[in-house]
C-alpha positions in Angstrom: 23.7 -28.9 77.4 21.7 -31.1 75.0 18.6 -28.9 75.5 20.7 -26.0 74.4 21.9 -27.8 71.2 18.5 -28.9 70.2 17.2 -25.4 70.7 19.8 -24.0 68.4 19.3 -27.0 65.8 15.7 -26.0 65.8 16.3 -22.5 65.0 18.8 -23.4 62.3 16.0 -25.4 60.7 13.4 -22.7 61.2 15.6 -20.2 59.6 16.5 -22.9 56.9 12.7 -23.3 56.2 12.0 -19.6 55.9 14.9 -19.3 53.5 13.6 -22.1 51.5 10.2 -20.6 51.6 11.4 -17.2 50.4 13.3 -18.9 47.5 10.4 -20.8 46.3 8.3 -17.6 46.4 10.8 -15.7 44.3 11.0 -18.6 42.0 7.1 -18.7 41.6 6.7 -14.9 41.0 9.4 -15.2 38.3 7.5 -18.1 36.8 4.5 -16.4 37.1 5.7 -13.1 35.5 7.3 -15.2 32.7 4.2 -17.1 31.9 2.1 -14.0 32.4 4.1 -12.1 29.8 3.5 -14.8 27.3 -0.2 -14.7 28.1 -0.5 -11.0 27.6 1.2 -11.2 24.0 -1.7 -10.1 21.7 -1.9 -10.2 18.0 -4.7 -8.1 16.5 -6.2 -6.6 13.5 -8.6 -4.3 15.1 -7.8 -1.3 13.1 -8.3 0.1 9.5 -6.7 -2.0 7.0 -6.1 -5.2 9.2 -5.4 -8.4 7.9 -4.2 -11.8 9.2 -5.2 -15.2 10.5 -3.2 -16.9 13.3 -3.1 -20.8 12.4 -4.8 -22.9 15.1 -7.0 -25.9 15.2 -9.8 -23.9 14.2 -8.5 -21.6 11.7 -10.8 -19.1 12.4 -10.5 -15.3 11.5 -11.0 -13.1 14.2 -10.1 -9.6 15.5 -7.6 -10.5 18.6 -5.4 -13.5 19.3 -3.7 -14.6 22.5 -0.1 -15.8 21.9 1.9 -17.9 24.4 4.7 -19.4 22.3 7.6 -17.8 20.5 7.0 -19.3 16.9 3.7 -18.0 15.3 2.1 -19.6 12.0 0.2 -16.8 10.2 -1.6 -16.4 6.9 -3.4 -13.7 4.9 -7.2 -13.7 5.3 -8.2 -14.2 1.6 -11.9 -13.7 2.6 -13.7 -13.4 -0.9 -10.5 -13.6 -3.0 -10.2 -16.1 -5.8 -7.0 -18.1 -5.8 -4.1 -16.9 -3.7 -2.7 -13.2 -2.8 -0.6 -11.9 -0.3 -1.8 -8.6 1.6 -1.5 -8.7 5.3 -1.3 -6.2 8.2 -1.3 -6.8 11.8 -0.2 -5.6 15.3 1.7 -7.1 18.1 1.2 -5.8 21.6 3.0 -6.7 24.9 6.1 -8.6 23.6 8.7 -5.9 24.9 12.2 -7.7 25.1 11.0 -10.9 23.6 12.1 -12.5 20.2 9.1 -13.8 18.0 9.3 -15.9 15.0 6.7 -15.5 12.4 6.1 -18.2 9.7 3.9 -18.4 6.5 3.7 -22.2 6.0 0.9 -22.0 3.3 3.1 -19.8 1.0 5.7 -17.1 0.4 4.1 -13.8 1.3 7.1 -11.7 2.3 8.6 -9.1 0.1 12.2 -8.3 -0.9 13.0 -6.5 2.3 11.0 -8.2 4.6 8.0 -6.9 6.2 7.2 -3.1 6.7 7.2 -2.1 10.3 6.4 0.9 12.6 6.7 0.8 16.6 6.7 2.8 19.5 10.4 3.6 18.9 10.0 4.1 15.1 7.1 6.8 14.3 7.5 6.1 10.5 7.1 3.1 8.3 10.3 1.4 7.3 11.4 -2.1 6.0 12.7 -4.5 8.4 15.8 -5.5 6.4 18.4 -3.3 4.6 19.4 -5.9 2.2 17.3 -8.0 -0.2 16.3 -11.3 1.5 16.0 -14.9 0.0 13.4 -16.0 2.6 9.9 -15.3 1.4 8.0 -17.4 4.1 9.5 -16.4 7.5 10.8 -13.6 9.7 11.8 -12.8 13.0 11.7 -9.7 15.3 13.3 -8.9 18.6 11.2 -6.3 20.5 13.0 -3.5 22.3 12.4 -3.4 26.0 10.1 -0.4 25.7 8.6 -1.5 22.4 5.0 -2.5 23.6 3.3 -2.0 20.1 4.7 -2.9 16.8 2.7 -3.3 13.3 4.0 -5.6 10.7 2.6 -5.5 7.1 3.3 -6.8 3.6 3.8 -3.4 2.4 3.8 0.1 3.6 0.0 0.9 4.2 -2.0 3.7 3.0 -5.6 4.3 4.2 -8.2 6.8 4.6 -6.5 8.6 7.5 -3.2 9.1 5.5 -5.3 10.6 2.6 -7.3 12.9 5.1 -4.1 14.0 6.5 -2.5 14.7 3.3 -5.3 16.6 1.4 -5.6 18.8 4.4 -2.3 20.1 3.5 -4.1 21.8 0.5 -7.4 22.7 1.8 -6.9 26.5 1.0 -5.3 25.9 -2.3 -7.2 27.5 -5.0 -6.6 24.8 -7.6 -8.0 22.2 -5.5 -11.8 21.0 -4.9 -13.1 17.8 -3.5 -16.5 16.3 -3.5 -18.2 12.9 -3.2 -18.3 10.4 -6.0 -20.6 8.2 -4.4 -21.0 6.0 -1.1 -19.6 2.6 -1.1 -21.5 -0.7 -0.6 -20.8 -0.3 3.0 -21.6 3.5 3.4 -18.1 5.0 3.0 -17.5 8.1 1.2 -15.7 7.8 -2.2 -13.9 11.0 -2.8 -13.4 12.8 -6.1 -10.7 15.4 -6.3 -10.2 18.1 -9.0 -7.6 20.1 -9.9 -8.2 23.0 -12.1 -7.5 26.7 -12.6 -10.4 28.6 -10.9 -10.7 31.2 -13.8 -9.5 29.5 -16.9 -11.3 27.1 -19.2 -8.9 24.1 -19.5 -7.5 22.9 -23.1 -7.4 19.4 -21.8 -8.6 17.0 -19.3 -7.0 14.0 -17.5 -8.4 11.1 -15.3 -6.3 9.5 -12.6 -7.3 6.5 -10.6 -5.9 4.4 -7.8 -6.6 1.5 -5.6 -8.9 -0.7 -7.8 -7.1 -3.4 -5.9 -7.4 -2.5 -2.3 -4.0 -4.1 -1.1 -1.7 -1.8 -3.7 -0.9 0.9 -1.3 2.3 2.2 -2.9 0.1 3.6 -5.6 -1.2 6.1 -3.4 2.4 7.5 -2.6 2.8 7.9 -6.2 -0.6 9.7 -6.4 0.4 12.1 -3.5 3.6 12.8 -5.4 1.6 13.4 -8.8 -0.8 15.8 -6.9 1.7 17.8 -4.8 4.0 18.5 -8.0 0.9 20.4 -9.4 -0.5 22.0 -6.2 2.4 23.3 -4.5 5.5 23.5 -6.7 7.4 26.2 -4.8 6.9 24.7 -1.1 6.5 21.0 -1.5 9.3 18.8 -0.1 9.1 17.2 -3.8 10.6 20.4 -5.0 14.4 20.3 -4.0 16.9 21.9 -6.3 17.8 18.9 -8.5 19.1 18.7 -12.1 16.5 19.1 -14.8 13.8 20.3 -12.5 10.4 20.4 -14.3 8.8 23.4 -12.4 7.9 25.2 -15.5 6.3 22.3 -17.2 4.1 21.7 -13.9 3.1 25.4 -13.9 1.9 24.7 -17.4 -0.4 22.1 -16.3 -1.8 24.3 -13.5 -3.0 26.7 -16.2 -4.2 24.2 -18.9 -5.3 20.9 -17.6 -8.3 19.9 -15.5 -7.7 16.7 -13.5 -10.2 14.3 -12.0 -8.9 11.9 -9.4 -10.4 9.1 -7.7 -8.0 8.2 -4.7 -9.7 5.0 -3.5 -11.8 3.1 -6.2 -12.3 0.2 -3.6 -12.8 2.2 -0.5 -14.3 -0.6 1.4 -11.5 -2.9 0.6 -8.9 -0.6 1.8 -10.6 0.1 5.1 -11.4 -3.4 5.7 -8.1 -4.9 4.8 -9.1 -7.0 1.8 -6.9 -8.3 -0.8 -9.0 -6.5 -3.5 -7.3 -8.4 -6.3 -9.4 -11.3 -7.7 -12.4 -10.5 -5.6 -15.4 -12.7 -6.5 -17.3 -12.4 -8.6 -14.9 -9.9 -10.1 -12.6 -7.3 -8.8 -13.4 -3.6 -9.3 -10.8 -3.5 -12.5 -13.0 -6.0 -14.2 -16.1 -4.0 -13.8 -16.1 -1.8 -16.7 -18.3 -3.7 -19.1 -21.9 -4.5 -19.0 -23.6 -3.2 -15.9 -21.1 -2.4 -13.1 -21.6 -4.0 -9.6 -19.4 -1.6 -7.8 -20.9 1.8 -6.9 -17.5 3.8 -7.5 -16.9 2.1 -10.9 -20.7 2.8 -12.0 -20.5 6.5 -10.9 -17.1 7.1 -12.5 -18.5 5.7 -15.9 -21.6 8.0 -15.6 -19.3 10.8 -14.5 -16.6 10.6 -17.1 -19.3 10.6 -19.8 -20.6 14.1 -19.1 -17.3 15.6 -17.8 -15.0 14.8 -20.7 -16.5 17.1 -23.1 -14.3 15.6 -25.9 -11.2 17.1 -24.0 -10.2 13.9 -22.1 -6.9 13.0 -23.4 -5.1 10.9 -20.9 -6.3 8.3 -18.1 -3.9 6.7 -15.9 -4.6 3.9 -13.4 -1.7 3.3 -10.7 -1.2 -0.3 -9.5 1.4 -2.6 -7.8 2.0 -6.0 -9.2 2.9 -9.2 -7.4 5.6 -9.0 -4.7 8.5 -10.6 -6.2 9.8 -12.2 -9.7 9.8 -11.2 -13.4 7.8 -8.0 -14.3 7.0 -7.3 -10.5 10.5 -5.6 -9.4 10.6 -2.8 -11.8 8.3 0.1 -12.7 6.4 -0.5 -16.2 3.5 0.7 -18.3 1.2 -2.0 -19.5 1.0 -1.8 -23.3 -2.2 -1.3 -25.1 -3.7 -4.0 -27.8 -4.8 -0.9 -29.9 -2.2 0.2 -32.1 -3.0 4.1 -32.0 -3.0 3.8 -28.0 0.1 2.0 -27.9 1.9 4.4 -30.2 1.1 7.3 -27.9 1.8 5.2 -24.7 5.5 4.9 -26.1 5.6 8.6 -27.1 4.7 9.6 -23.4 7.0 6.9 -21.8 10.0 8.2 -24.0 9.3 11.5 -22.6 9.3 10.2 -19.0 12.7 8.2 -19.8 14.5 11.4 -21.0 13.2 13.7 -18.3 12.7 11.7 -14.9 14.8 13.0 -12.1 13.7 11.0 -9.2 15.5 8.3 -7.3 13.6 5.2 -8.7 15.2 4.2 -12.1 13.2 3.2 -15.0 14.9 0.7 -17.5 14.2 1.5 -21.3 13.9 -2.2 -22.3 11.4 -2.9 -19.6 9.6 0.4 -19.4 6.4 -1.3 -21.2 5.1 -4.7 -21.0 3.9 -4.8 -24.6 0.7 -6.4 -25.5 1.0 -10.2 -26.2 4.1 -10.6 -23.8 4.4 -12.3 -20.5 0.9 -12.0 -18.7 -0.4 -9.1 -20.9 -2.1 -11.2 -23.4 -5.7 -9.9 -23.0 -8.5 -10.6 -20.8 -10.1 -14.1 -20.8 -13.8 -14.1 -21.9 -16.3 -13.3 -19.3 -13.9 -11.5 -17.1 -14.8 -7.9 -17.7 -13.0 -4.9 -19.1 -10.3 -3.1 -16.9 -10.2 0.5 -16.4 -7.6 1.0 -19.1 -9.3 -0.9 -21.6 -12.6 1.0 -20.9 -11.0 4.3 -21.1 -9.1 3.6 -24.6 -12.4 3.6 -26.1 -13.6 7.0 -24.8 -14.0 9.4 -27.8 -11.0 11.9 -28.2 -8.8 9.6 -25.7 -5.1 9.9 -26.7 -3.8 7.1 -24.5 -4.8 5.3 -21.4 -2.6 2.9 -19.4 -2.0 0.9 -16.2 1.2 2.0 -14.3 2.6 -0.7 -12.2 4.7 0.3 -9.4 6.5 -2.5 -7.3 5.6 -3.0 -3.7 9.1 -3.0 -2.3 11.9 -3.3 -4.6 12.7 -1.6 -8.1 15.6 -2.7 -10.1 17.4 -3.6 -6.8 16.3 -0.3 -5.2 14.1 -0.1 -1.8 11.0 1.6 -2.6 9.8 4.4 0.1 7.0 6.7 0.4 9.3 9.6 -0.6 10.8 8.0 -3.7 7.4 6.8 -4.7 6.2 10.4 -4.3 9.2 11.8 -6.6 8.3 9.2 -9.4 4.6 10.5 -9.3 6.1 14.0 -9.8 8.0 12.6 -12.7 4.9 11.2 -14.1 3.2 14.9 -13.9 6.0 16.6 -15.5 6.0 14.0 -18.5 2.4 14.4 -18.8 2.8 18.1 -19.1 5.5 17.8 -21.9 3.5 15.2 -23.7 0.3 17.3 -23.8 2.1 20.6 -24.8 2.9 18.5 -28.1 -0.8 18.8 -29.4 
């Protein structure tokens, strides 16, 4: 009997041990998967426009960072930027079903509606938050169970691929032609775009530039709207049946005006993910005096000298300001220090105020930052001329101006690619009415 009991007890012990072993193995696998998941989270910037530094003991900029914790300290890579600036753009892979916390311990670099995001589940860029946020230096994100990749950016990016996709829509348009202005310092093509009637001699010429500061990407969506309003008035998504539709005025532009457009003045900065603003020894928008050090600026100055033919009347340079605060949260024009130029600026802006039909509002009392107010107090000695200052000296010019369009918030409104494009259309409409006054 004792032997039988002993045998039963031994069997029970063996079963118990096996259960313990199985439970231990299950626990080990679970822990392994959990730690493996954390080890597999990667932050990278290995794509055009990428920019971020993940803080660690070395603080070294690299393309890929392995992440194990849930709280990540990050900062923009300033590279050759003098002082501080705020552009950043990175990708997170392998964080499905996790919540990560991103903090900027060295400054406030988040715009009014948080970061712009795009993911496996959301194929177009959107702002993370619907409401204006008071927190400027951190955000969190909960990844969906099937969200393997999500990109985050300080603004809605716009890169070479975006422009290529856009301009391909008009490759058969008879009013459009493209060419090479020059190659960049790193060998990239710097495009020039012409819009002109193929069979008529233009009465006027207009020069439009964008991205003198690489990170100011919303300016490119405004430029798209400007171009589309002229190239495709009937079929463009920018031409809904809206009150005060300016179609006839835009038709006049096709027939009477030749445009020269440079979409990316700082092509290398755009593709490399640089700040662009305050680049050492000076940025592209301070390269218009003396001998230009950037190929794009040098070529544009040479080109305009021959191309203008005394017909160049208007030069506009599209920009974005700082991310938050006074004179950073509404659309405005930078007033000229030359009285005659300032007078024509006001005439144009008054037309824009009376006719604009897009979603983004323009406040009359803040539509022009007059010379001598806020930051618009002239260029310190030795910093070089800006595009608009240089263009204001061109013989026959009526007016030149920098146009500032915010990164994310305009008079409380959320900036999107579409409403930025509609503002570009309004710029073109006002330009047509303005030029017809000559």
